[in-house]
mmCIF file of the N, C-alpha and C atoms, coordinates in Angstrom:
data_MODEL
# 
_entry.id   MODEL 
# 
loop_
_atom_site.group_PDB 
_atom_site.id 
_atom_site.type_symbol 
_atom_site.label_atom_id 
_atom_site.label_alt_id 
_atom_site.label_comp_id 
_atom_site.label_asym_id 
_atom_site.label_entity_id 
_atom_site.label_seq_id 
_atom_site.pdbx_PDB_ins_code 
_atom_site.Cartn_x 
_atom_site.Cartn_y 
_atom_site.Cartn_z 
_atom_site.occupancy 
_atom_site.B_iso_or_equiv 
_atom_site.pdbx_formal_charge 
_atom_site.auth_seq_id 
_atom_site.auth_comp_id 
_atom_site.auth_asym_id 
_atom_site.auth_atom_id 
_atom_site.pdbx_PDB_model_num 
ATOM 1   N N  . UNK A 1 1  ? -11.790 1.002  -36.265 1.00 0.00 ? 1  UNK A N  1 
ATOM 2   C CA . UNK A 1 1  ? -12.179 1.583  -35.172 1.00 0.00 ? 1  UNK A CA 1 
ATOM 3   C C  . UNK A 1 1  ? -11.582 0.820  -33.841 1.00 0.00 ? 1  UNK A C  1 
ATOM 4   N N  . UNK A 1 2  ? -12.105 -0.448 -34.151 1.00 0.00 ? 2  UNK A N  1 
ATOM 5   C CA . UNK A 1 2  ? -11.731 -1.683 -33.195 1.00 0.00 ? 2  UNK A CA 1 
ATOM 6   C C  . UNK A 1 2  ? -10.317 -1.631 -32.835 1.00 0.00 ? 2  UNK A C  1 
ATOM 7   N N  . UNK A 1 3  ? -9.620  -1.664 -34.085 1.00 0.00 ? 3  UNK A N  1 
ATOM 8   C CA . UNK A 1 3  ? -8.180  -2.057 -34.443 1.00 0.00 ? 3  UNK A CA 1 
ATOM 9   C C  . UNK A 1 3  ? -7.338  -0.683 -33.559 1.00 0.00 ? 3  UNK A C  1 
ATOM 10  N N  . UNK A 1 4  ? -8.052  0.524  -33.604 1.00 0.00 ? 4  UNK A N  1 
ATOM 11  C CA . UNK A 1 4  ? -7.386  1.809  -33.278 1.00 0.00 ? 4  UNK A CA 1 
ATOM 12  C C  . UNK A 1 4  ? -7.649  1.682  -31.781 1.00 0.00 ? 4  UNK A C  1 
ATOM 13  N N  . UNK A 1 5  ? -8.459  1.271  -31.171 1.00 0.00 ? 5  UNK A N  1 
ATOM 14  C CA . UNK A 1 5  ? -8.652  1.221  -29.773 1.00 0.00 ? 5  UNK A CA 1 
ATOM 15  C C  . UNK A 1 5  ? -7.713  0.372  -29.411 1.00 0.00 ? 5  UNK A C  1 
ATOM 16  N N  . UNK A 1 6  ? -7.433  -0.821 -29.910 1.00 0.00 ? 6  UNK A N  1 
ATOM 17  C CA . UNK A 1 6  ? -6.564  -2.092 -29.437 1.00 0.00 ? 6  UNK A CA 1 
ATOM 18  C C  . UNK A 1 6  ? -5.260  -1.332 -29.457 1.00 0.00 ? 6  UNK A C  1 
ATOM 19  N N  . UNK A 1 7  ? -4.959  -0.837 -30.691 1.00 0.00 ? 7  UNK A N  1 
ATOM 20  C CA . UNK A 1 7  ? -3.485  -0.077 -30.450 1.00 0.00 ? 7  UNK A CA 1 
ATOM 21  C C  . UNK A 1 7  ? -3.240  1.022  -29.344 1.00 0.00 ? 7  UNK A C  1 
ATOM 22  N N  . UNK A 1 8  ? -4.471  1.712  -29.112 1.00 0.00 ? 8  UNK A N  1 
ATOM 23  C CA . UNK A 1 8  ? -4.397  2.811  -28.209 1.00 0.00 ? 8  UNK A CA 1 
ATOM 24  C C  . UNK A 1 8  ? -4.235  2.065  -26.724 1.00 0.00 ? 8  UNK A C  1 
ATOM 25  N N  . UNK A 1 9  ? -4.906  0.914  -26.648 1.00 0.00 ? 9  UNK A N  1 
ATOM 26  C CA . UNK A 1 9  ? -4.702  0.328  -25.456 1.00 0.00 ? 9  UNK A CA 1 
ATOM 27  C C  . UNK A 1 9  ? -3.169  -0.248 -25.250 1.00 0.00 ? 9  UNK A C  1 
ATOM 28  N N  . UNK A 1 10 ? -2.774  -1.106 -26.151 1.00 0.00 ? 10 UNK A N  1 
ATOM 29  C CA . UNK A 1 10 ? -1.459  -1.431 -25.935 1.00 0.00 ? 10 UNK A CA 1 
ATOM 30  C C  . UNK A 1 10 ? -0.504  -0.460 -25.915 1.00 0.00 ? 10 UNK A C  1 
ATOM 31  N N  . UNK A 1 11 ? -0.506  0.806  -26.522 1.00 0.00 ? 11 UNK A N  1 
ATOM 32  C CA . UNK A 1 11 ? 0.165   1.824  -26.114 1.00 0.00 ? 11 UNK A CA 1 
ATOM 33  C C  . UNK A 1 11 ? 0.175   2.216  -25.018 1.00 0.00 ? 11 UNK A C  1 
ATOM 34  N N  . UNK A 1 12 ? -1.078  2.367  -24.202 1.00 0.00 ? 12 UNK A N  1 
ATOM 35  C CA . UNK A 1 12 ? -1.209  2.772  -22.888 1.00 0.00 ? 12 UNK A CA 1 
ATOM 36  C C  . UNK A 1 12 ? -0.599  1.896  -21.747 1.00 0.00 ? 12 UNK A C  1 
ATOM 37  N N  . UNK A 1 13 ? -0.572  0.560  -22.261 1.00 0.00 ? 13 UNK A N  1 
ATOM 38  C CA . UNK A 1 13 ? -0.323  -0.572 -21.494 1.00 0.00 ? 13 UNK A CA 1 
ATOM 39  C C  . UNK A 1 13 ? 1.445   -0.648 -21.426 1.00 0.00 ? 13 UNK A C  1 
ATOM 40  N N  . UNK A 1 14 ? 1.764   -0.409 -22.752 1.00 0.00 ? 14 UNK A N  1 
ATOM 41  C CA . UNK A 1 14 ? 3.316   -0.264 -22.721 1.00 0.00 ? 14 UNK A CA 1 
ATOM 42  C C  . UNK A 1 14 ? 3.836   0.958  -21.928 1.00 0.00 ? 14 UNK A C  1 
ATOM 43  N N  . UNK A 1 15 ? 3.130   2.240  -22.106 1.00 0.00 ? 15 UNK A N  1 
ATOM 44  C CA . UNK A 1 15 ? 3.737   3.359  -21.218 1.00 0.00 ? 15 UNK A CA 1 
ATOM 45  C C  . UNK A 1 15 ? 3.470   3.022  -19.949 1.00 0.00 ? 15 UNK A C  1 
ATOM 46  N N  . UNK A 1 16 ? 2.432   2.408  -19.391 1.00 0.00 ? 16 UNK A N  1 
ATOM 47  C CA . UNK A 1 16 ? 2.120   1.933  -17.905 1.00 0.00 ? 16 UNK A CA 1 
ATOM 48  C C  . UNK A 1 16 ? 3.551   1.183  -17.234 1.00 0.00 ? 16 UNK A C  1 
ATOM 49  N N  . UNK A 1 17 ? 3.471   0.330  -18.234 1.00 0.00 ? 17 UNK A N  1 
ATOM 50  C CA . UNK A 1 17 ? 4.448   -0.884 -18.029 1.00 0.00 ? 17 UNK A CA 1 
ATOM 51  C C  . UNK A 1 17 ? 5.909   -0.113 -17.712 1.00 0.00 ? 17 UNK A C  1 
ATOM 52  N N  . UNK A 1 18 ? 6.233   0.681  -18.837 1.00 0.00 ? 18 UNK A N  1 
ATOM 53  C CA . UNK A 1 18 ? 7.640   1.605  -18.669 1.00 0.00 ? 18 UNK A CA 1 
ATOM 54  C C  . UNK A 1 18 ? 7.696   2.148  -17.374 1.00 0.00 ? 18 UNK A C  1 
ATOM 55  N N  . UNK A 1 19 ? 6.462   3.134  -17.221 1.00 0.00 ? 19 UNK A N  1 
ATOM 56  C CA . UNK A 1 19 ? 6.447   3.677  -16.138 1.00 0.00 ? 19 UNK A CA 1 
ATOM 57  C C  . UNK A 1 19 ? 6.727   2.890  -14.660 1.00 0.00 ? 19 UNK A C  1 
ATOM 58  N N  . UNK A 1 20 ? 6.148   1.705  -14.671 1.00 0.00 ? 20 UNK A N  1 
ATOM 59  C CA . UNK A 1 20 ? 5.978   0.804  -13.584 1.00 0.00 ? 20 UNK A CA 1 
ATOM 60  C C  . UNK A 1 20 ? 7.723   0.165  -13.444 1.00 0.00 ? 20 UNK A C  1 
ATOM 61  N N  . UNK A 1 21 ? 8.377   0.051  -14.341 1.00 0.00 ? 21 UNK A N  1 
ATOM 62  C CA . UNK A 1 21 ? 9.696   -0.641 -14.668 1.00 0.00 ? 21 UNK A CA 1 
ATOM 63  C C  . UNK A 1 21 ? 10.582  0.439  -14.119 1.00 0.00 ? 21 UNK A C  1 
ATOM 64  N N  . UNK A 1 22 ? 10.478  2.053  -14.674 1.00 0.00 ? 22 UNK A N  1 
ATOM 65  C CA . UNK A 1 22 ? 11.211  2.916  -14.386 1.00 0.00 ? 22 UNK A CA 1 
ATOM 66  C C  . UNK A 1 22 ? 11.223  3.253  -12.751 1.00 0.00 ? 22 UNK A C  1 
ATOM 67  N N  . UNK A 1 23 ? 9.949   2.980  -12.086 1.00 0.00 ? 23 UNK A N  1 
ATOM 68  C CA . UNK A 1 23 ? 9.896   3.361  -10.649 1.00 0.00 ? 23 UNK A CA 1 
ATOM 69  C C  . UNK A 1 23 ? 10.688  2.193  -9.782  1.00 0.00 ? 23 UNK A C  1 
ATOM 70  N N  . UNK A 1 24 ? 10.557  1.031  -10.248 1.00 0.00 ? 24 UNK A N  1 
ATOM 71  C CA . UNK A 1 24 ? 10.969  -0.300 -9.991  1.00 0.00 ? 24 UNK A CA 1 
ATOM 72  C C  . UNK A 1 24 ? 12.500  0.128  -10.112 1.00 0.00 ? 24 UNK A C  1 
ATOM 73  N N  . UNK A 1 25 ? 13.008  0.214  -10.969 1.00 0.00 ? 25 UNK A N  1 
ATOM 74  C CA . UNK A 1 25 ? 14.273  0.462  -11.053 1.00 0.00 ? 25 UNK A CA 1 
ATOM 75  C C  . UNK A 1 25 ? 14.847  1.652  -10.206 1.00 0.00 ? 25 UNK A C  1 
ATOM 76  N N  . UNK A 1 26 ? 14.276  2.739  -10.126 1.00 0.00 ? 26 UNK A N  1 
ATOM 77  C CA . UNK A 1 26 ? 14.553  3.751  -8.997  1.00 0.00 ? 26 UNK A CA 1 
ATOM 78  C C  . UNK A 1 26 ? 14.672  3.327  -7.736  1.00 0.00 ? 26 UNK A C  1 
ATOM 79  N N  . UNK A 1 27 ? 13.433  2.346  -7.313  1.00 0.00 ? 27 UNK A N  1 
ATOM 80  C CA . UNK A 1 27 ? 13.241  1.931  -6.117  1.00 0.00 ? 27 UNK A CA 1 
ATOM 81  C C  . UNK A 1 27 ? 14.479  0.728  -5.531  1.00 0.00 ? 27 UNK A C  1 
ATOM 82  N N  . UNK A 1 28 ? 15.049  0.199  -6.597  1.00 0.00 ? 28 UNK A N  1 
ATOM 83  C CA . UNK A 1 28 ? 16.161  -0.843 -6.426  1.00 0.00 ? 28 UNK A CA 1 
ATOM 84  C C  . UNK A 1 28 ? 17.296  0.009  -6.137  1.00 0.00 ? 28 UNK A C  1 
ATOM 85  N N  . UNK A 1 29 ? 17.407  1.053  -6.907  1.00 0.00 ? 29 UNK A N  1 
ATOM 86  C CA . UNK A 1 29 ? 18.588  1.945  -7.016  1.00 0.00 ? 29 UNK A CA 1 
ATOM 87  C C  . UNK A 1 29 ? 18.544  2.599  -5.616  1.00 0.00 ? 29 UNK A C  1 
ATOM 88  N N  . UNK A 1 30 ? 17.543  3.085  -5.156  1.00 0.00 ? 30 UNK A N  1 
ATOM 89  C CA . UNK A 1 30 ? 17.601  3.491  -3.624  1.00 0.00 ? 30 UNK A CA 1 
ATOM 90  C C  . UNK A 1 30 ? 17.954  2.679  -2.598  1.00 0.00 ? 30 UNK A C  1 
ATOM 91  N N  . UNK A 1 31 ? 17.520  1.060  -2.795  1.00 0.00 ? 31 UNK A N  1 
ATOM 92  C CA . UNK A 1 31 ? 17.798  0.225  -1.952  1.00 0.00 ? 31 UNK A CA 1 
ATOM 93  C C  . UNK A 1 31 ? 19.163  -0.151 -1.711  1.00 0.00 ? 31 UNK A C  1 
ATOM 94  N N  . UNK A 1 32 ? 19.942  0.074  -3.286  1.00 0.00 ? 32 UNK A N  1 
ATOM 95  C CA . UNK A 1 32 ? 21.120  -0.558 -2.996  1.00 0.00 ? 32 UNK A CA 1 
ATOM 96  C C  . UNK A 1 32 ? 22.075  0.585  -2.370  1.00 0.00 ? 32 UNK A C  1 
ATOM 97  N N  . UNK A 1 33 ? 21.746  2.151  -2.751  1.00 0.00 ? 33 UNK A N  1 
ATOM 98  C CA . UNK A 1 33 ? 22.399  2.985  -1.833  1.00 0.00 ? 33 UNK A CA 1 
ATOM 99  C C  . UNK A 1 33 ? 22.365  2.885  -0.547  1.00 0.00 ? 33 UNK A C  1 
ATOM 100 N N  . UNK A 1 34 ? 21.095  2.536  0.107   1.00 0.00 ? 34 UNK A N  1 
ATOM 101 C CA . UNK A 1 34 ? 20.685  2.424  1.311   1.00 0.00 ? 34 UNK A CA 1 
ATOM 102 C C  . UNK A 1 34 ? 21.704  1.002  1.865   1.00 0.00 ? 34 UNK A C  1 
ATOM 103 N N  . UNK A 1 35 ? 21.722  0.008  1.183   1.00 0.00 ? 35 UNK A N  1 
ATOM 104 C CA . UNK A 1 35 ? 22.718  -0.977 1.672   1.00 0.00 ? 35 UNK A CA 1 
ATOM 105 C C  . UNK A 1 35 ? 24.056  -0.470 1.616   1.00 0.00 ? 35 UNK A C  1 
ATOM 106 N N  . UNK A 1 36 ? 24.498  0.395  0.761   1.00 0.00 ? 36 UNK A N  1 
ATOM 107 C CA . UNK A 1 36 ? 25.797  0.398  0.704   1.00 0.00 ? 36 UNK A CA 1 
ATOM 108 C C  . UNK A 1 36 ? 26.245  1.684  1.943   1.00 0.00 ? 36 UNK A C  1 
ATOM 109 N N  . UNK A 1 37 ? 25.111  2.399  2.073   1.00 0.00 ? 37 UNK A N  1 
ATOM 110 C CA . UNK A 1 37 ? 25.051  3.319  3.257   1.00 0.00 ? 37 UNK A CA 1 
ATOM 111 C C  . UNK A 1 37 ? 25.268  2.454  4.727   1.00 0.00 ? 37 UNK A C  1 
ATOM 112 N N  . UNK A 1 38 ? 24.498  1.653  4.877   1.00 0.00 ? 38 UNK A N  1 
ATOM 113 C CA . UNK A 1 38 ? 24.477  0.714  5.937   1.00 0.00 ? 38 UNK A CA 1 
ATOM 114 C C  . UNK A 1 38 ? 25.720  0.068  6.326   1.00 0.00 ? 38 UNK A C  1 
ATOM 115 N N  . UNK A 1 39 ? 26.365  -0.401 5.298   1.00 0.00 ? 39 UNK A N  1 
ATOM 116 C CA . UNK A 1 39 ? 27.660  -1.043 5.489   1.00 0.00 ? 39 UNK A CA 1 
ATOM 117 C C  . UNK A 1 39 ? 28.907  0.058  5.701   1.00 0.00 ? 39 UNK A C  1 
ATOM 118 N N  . UNK A 1 40 ? 28.740  0.947  4.860   1.00 0.00 ? 40 UNK A N  1 
ATOM 119 C CA . UNK A 1 40 ? 29.680  2.368  5.476   1.00 0.00 ? 40 UNK A CA 1 
ATOM 120 C C  . UNK A 1 40 ? 29.509  2.305  7.111   1.00 0.00 ? 40 UNK A C  1 
ATOM 121 N N  . UNK A 1 41 ? 28.090  2.848  7.185   1.00 0.00 ? 41 UNK A N  1 
ATOM 122 C CA . UNK A 1 41 ? 28.102  3.034  8.988   1.00 0.00 ? 41 UNK A CA 1 
ATOM 123 C C  . UNK A 1 41 ? 28.554  1.955  9.510   1.00 0.00 ? 41 UNK A C  1 
ATOM 124 N N  . UNK A 1 42 ? 28.269  0.812  9.428   1.00 0.00 ? 42 UNK A N  1 
ATOM 125 C CA . UNK A 1 42 ? 28.854  -0.403 9.987   1.00 0.00 ? 42 UNK A CA 1 
ATOM 126 C C  . UNK A 1 42 ? 30.253  -0.354 10.346  1.00 0.00 ? 42 UNK A C  1 
ATOM 127 N N  . UNK A 1 43 ? 30.895  -0.284 9.234   1.00 0.00 ? 43 UNK A N  1 
ATOM 128 C CA . UNK A 1 43 ? 32.391  -0.198 9.071   1.00 0.00 ? 43 UNK A CA 1 
ATOM 129 C C  . UNK A 1 43 ? 32.666  1.249  10.123  1.00 0.00 ? 43 UNK A C  1 
ATOM 130 N N  . UNK A 1 44 ? 32.106  1.997  10.100  1.00 0.00 ? 44 UNK A N  1 
ATOM 131 C CA . UNK A 1 44 ? 32.690  3.448  10.836  1.00 0.00 ? 44 UNK A CA 1 
ATOM 132 C C  . UNK A 1 44 ? 32.563  2.900  12.313  1.00 0.00 ? 44 UNK A C  1 
ATOM 133 N N  . UNK A 1 45 ? 31.463  2.247  12.537  1.00 0.00 ? 45 UNK A N  1 
ATOM 134 C CA . UNK A 1 45 ? 31.095  1.741  14.023  1.00 0.00 ? 45 UNK A CA 1 
ATOM 135 C C  . UNK A 1 45 ? 32.238  0.585  14.368  1.00 0.00 ? 45 UNK A C  1 
ATOM 136 N N  . UNK A 1 46 ? 32.472  -0.087 13.569  1.00 0.00 ? 46 UNK A N  1 
ATOM 137 C CA . UNK A 1 46 ? 33.381  -1.024 13.629  1.00 0.00 ? 46 UNK A CA 1 
ATOM 138 C C  . UNK A 1 46 ? 34.844  -0.644 14.133  1.00 0.00 ? 46 UNK A C  1 
ATOM 139 N N  . UNK A 1 47 ? 35.285  0.650  13.296  1.00 0.00 ? 47 UNK A N  1 
ATOM 140 C CA . UNK A 1 47 ? 36.417  1.058  13.411  1.00 0.00 ? 47 UNK A CA 1 
ATOM 141 C C  . UNK A 1 47 ? 36.587  1.978  14.643  1.00 0.00 ? 47 UNK A C  1 
ATOM 142 N N  . UNK A 1 48 ? 35.362  2.425  14.861  1.00 0.00 ? 48 UNK A N  1 
ATOM 143 C CA . UNK A 1 48 ? 35.199  3.399  16.265  1.00 0.00 ? 48 UNK A CA 1 
ATOM 144 C C  . UNK A 1 48 ? 35.483  2.442  17.698  1.00 0.00 ? 48 UNK A C  1 
ATOM 145 N N  . UNK A 1 49 ? 34.695  1.270  17.506  1.00 0.00 ? 49 UNK A N  1 
ATOM 146 C CA . UNK A 1 49 ? 34.983  0.360  18.484  1.00 0.00 ? 49 UNK A CA 1 
ATOM 147 C C  . UNK A 1 49 ? 36.336  -0.362 18.633  1.00 0.00 ? 49 UNK A C  1 
ATOM 148 N N  . UNK A 1 50 ? 36.954  -0.339 17.638  1.00 0.00 ? 50 UNK A N  1 
ATOM 149 C CA . UNK A 1 50 ? 38.061  -1.072 17.347  1.00 0.00 ? 50 UNK A CA 1 
ATOM 150 C C  . UNK A 1 50 ? 39.130  0.082  18.048  1.00 0.00 ? 50 UNK A C  1 
ATOM 151 N N  . UNK A 1 51 ? 39.132  1.350  17.665  1.00 0.00 ? 51 UNK A N  1 
ATOM 152 C CA . UNK A 1 51 ? 39.773  2.355  18.226  1.00 0.00 ? 51 UNK A CA 1 
ATOM 153 C C  . UNK A 1 51 ? 39.749  2.416  19.694  1.00 0.00 ? 51 UNK A C  1 
ATOM 154 N N  . UNK A 1 52 ? 38.561  2.406  20.151  1.00 0.00 ? 52 UNK A N  1 
ATOM 155 C CA . UNK A 1 52 ? 38.196  2.606  21.670  1.00 0.00 ? 52 UNK A CA 1 
ATOM 156 C C  . UNK A 1 52 ? 38.922  1.306  22.306  1.00 0.00 ? 52 UNK A C  1 
ATOM 157 N N  . UNK A 1 53 ? 38.613  0.096  21.888  1.00 0.00 ? 53 UNK A N  1 
ATOM 158 C CA . UNK A 1 53 ? 39.552  -1.040 22.429  1.00 0.00 ? 53 UNK A CA 1 
ATOM 159 C C  . UNK A 1 53 ? 40.857  -0.816 22.506  1.00 0.00 ? 53 UNK A C  1 
ATOM 160 N N  . UNK A 1 54 ? 41.410  -0.318 21.208  1.00 0.00 ? 54 UNK A N  1 
ATOM 161 C CA . UNK A 1 54 ? 42.968  -0.014 21.290  1.00 0.00 ? 54 UNK A CA 1 
ATOM 162 C C  . UNK A 1 54 ? 43.245  0.822  22.516  1.00 0.00 ? 54 UNK A C  1 
ATOM 163 N N  . UNK A 1 55 ? 42.471  1.852  22.538  1.00 0.00 ? 55 UNK A N  1 
ATOM 164 C CA . UNK A 1 55 ? 42.846  3.135  23.620  1.00 0.00 ? 55 UNK A CA 1 
ATOM 165 C C  . UNK A 1 55 ? 42.752  2.510  25.025  1.00 0.00 ? 55 UNK A C  1 
ATOM 166 N N  . UNK A 1 56 ? 41.667  1.672  25.393  1.00 0.00 ? 56 UNK A N  1 
ATOM 167 C CA . UNK A 1 56 ? 41.744  1.060  26.471  1.00 0.00 ? 56 UNK A CA 1 
ATOM 168 C C  . UNK A 1 56 ? 42.932  -0.022 26.873  1.00 0.00 ? 56 UNK A C  1 
ATOM 169 N N  . UNK A 1 57 ? 43.250  -0.663 25.783  1.00 0.00 ? 57 UNK A N  1 
ATOM 170 C CA . UNK A 1 57 ? 44.465  -1.489 25.775  1.00 0.00 ? 57 UNK A CA 1 
ATOM 171 C C  . UNK A 1 57 ? 45.842  -0.772 26.099  1.00 0.00 ? 57 UNK A C  1 
ATOM 172 N N  . UNK A 1 58 ? 45.745  0.334  25.607  1.00 0.00 ? 58 UNK A N  1 
ATOM 173 C CA . UNK A 1 58 ? 47.115  1.106  25.702  1.00 0.00 ? 58 UNK A CA 1 
ATOM 174 C C  . UNK A 1 58 ? 47.022  1.704  27.203  1.00 0.00 ? 58 UNK A C  1 
ATOM 175 N N  . UNK A 1 59 ? 45.921  2.074  27.455  1.00 0.00 ? 59 UNK A N  1 
ATOM 176 C CA . UNK A 1 59 ? 45.834  2.883  28.623  1.00 0.00 ? 59 UNK A CA 1 
ATOM 177 C C  . UNK A 1 59 ? 46.018  1.731  30.031  1.00 0.00 ? 59 UNK A C  1 
ATOM 178 N N  . UNK A 1 60 ? 45.599  0.452  29.700  1.00 0.00 ? 60 UNK A N  1 
ATOM 179 C CA . UNK A 1 60 ? 45.926  -0.703 30.765  1.00 0.00 ? 60 UNK A CA 1 
ATOM 180 C C  . UNK A 1 60 ? 47.538  -0.921 30.886  1.00 0.00 ? 60 UNK A C  1 
ATOM 181 N N  . UNK A 1 61 ? 47.966  -0.834 29.458  1.00 0.00 ? 61 UNK A N  1 
ATOM 182 C CA . UNK A 1 61 ? 49.408  -1.035 29.494  1.00 0.00 ? 61 UNK A CA 1 
ATOM 183 C C  . UNK A 1 61 ? 50.264  -0.120 30.332  1.00 0.00 ? 61 UNK A C  1 
ATOM 184 N N  . UNK A 1 62 ? 49.822  1.180  30.120  1.00 0.00 ? 62 UNK A N  1 
ATOM 185 C CA . UNK A 1 62 ? 50.483  2.569  30.404  1.00 0.00 ? 62 UNK A CA 1 
ATOM 186 C C  . UNK A 1 62 ? 50.543  2.114  32.146  1.00 0.00 ? 62 UNK A C  1 
ATOM 187 N N  . UNK A 1 63 ? 49.100  1.857  32.656  1.00 0.00 ? 63 UNK A N  1 
ATOM 188 C CA . UNK A 1 63 ? 48.973  1.776  33.993  1.00 0.00 ? 63 UNK A CA 1 
ATOM 189 C C  . UNK A 1 63 ? 49.488  0.653  34.611  1.00 0.00 ? 63 UNK A C  1 
ATOM 190 N N  . UNK A 1 64 ? 50.083  -0.403 33.969  1.00 0.00 ? 64 UNK A N  1 
ATOM 191 C CA . UNK A 1 64 ? 50.570  -1.574 34.510  1.00 0.00 ? 64 UNK A CA 1 
ATOM 192 C C  . UNK A 1 64 ? 52.136  -1.021 34.422  1.00 0.00 ? 64 UNK A C  1 
ATOM 193 N N  . UNK A 1 65 ? 52.695  -0.329 33.393  1.00 0.00 ? 65 UNK A N  1 
ATOM 194 C CA . UNK A 1 65 ? 53.966  0.210  33.602  1.00 0.00 ? 65 UNK A CA 1 
ATOM 195 C C  . UNK A 1 65 ? 54.265  0.976  34.594  1.00 0.00 ? 65 UNK A C  1 
ATOM 196 N N  . UNK A 1 66 ? 53.237  1.718  34.938  1.00 0.00 ? 66 UNK A N  1 
ATOM 197 C CA . UNK A 1 66 ? 53.508  2.884  36.083  1.00 0.00 ? 66 UNK A CA 1 
ATOM 198 C C  . UNK A 1 66 ? 53.264  1.971  37.391  1.00 0.00 ? 66 UNK A C  1 
ATOM 199 N N  . UNK A 1 67 ? 52.656  1.029  37.497  1.00 0.00 ? 67 UNK A N  1 
ATOM 200 C CA . UNK A 1 67 ? 52.534  0.339  38.510  1.00 0.00 ? 67 UNK A CA 1 
ATOM 201 C C  . UNK A 1 67 ? 53.885  -0.430 38.973  1.00 0.00 ? 67 UNK A C  1 
ATOM 202 N N  . UNK A 1 68 ? 54.468  -0.926 37.757  1.00 0.00 ? 68 UNK A N  1 
ATOM 203 C CA . UNK A 1 68 ? 55.649  -1.799 38.079  1.00 0.00 ? 68 UNK A CA 1 
ATOM 204 C C  . UNK A 1 68 ? 56.578  -0.602 38.812  1.00 0.00 ? 68 UNK A C  1 
ATOM 205 N N  . UNK A 1 69 ? 56.763  0.303  38.082  1.00 0.00 ? 69 UNK A N  1 
ATOM 206 C CA . UNK A 1 69 ? 58.054  1.414  38.592  1.00 0.00 ? 69 UNK A CA 1 
ATOM 207 C C  . UNK A 1 69 ? 57.639  1.806  40.119  1.00 0.00 ? 69 UNK A C  1 
ATOM 208 N N  . UNK A 1 70 ? 56.767  1.710  40.426  1.00 0.00 ? 70 UNK A N  1 
ATOM 209 C CA . UNK A 1 70 ? 56.330  2.070  42.070  1.00 0.00 ? 70 UNK A CA 1 
ATOM 210 C C  . UNK A 1 70 ? 56.742  0.900  42.698  1.00 0.00 ? 70 UNK A C  1 
# 
């Protein structure tokens, strides 16, 4: 009887450990996805800033050319 109880407890502990491991794995997976999305968002922002800077530089060059013609 005592051995059955021990086996049952071991089975319960293994089941709980597997559940915790699965939940930890899911949490790690969600963190990886969040990190990847953050990197993608940073790249988009950087590209947007680069594009805005390029536009301003081009506009300034155009303005300088207009000024020289006058």
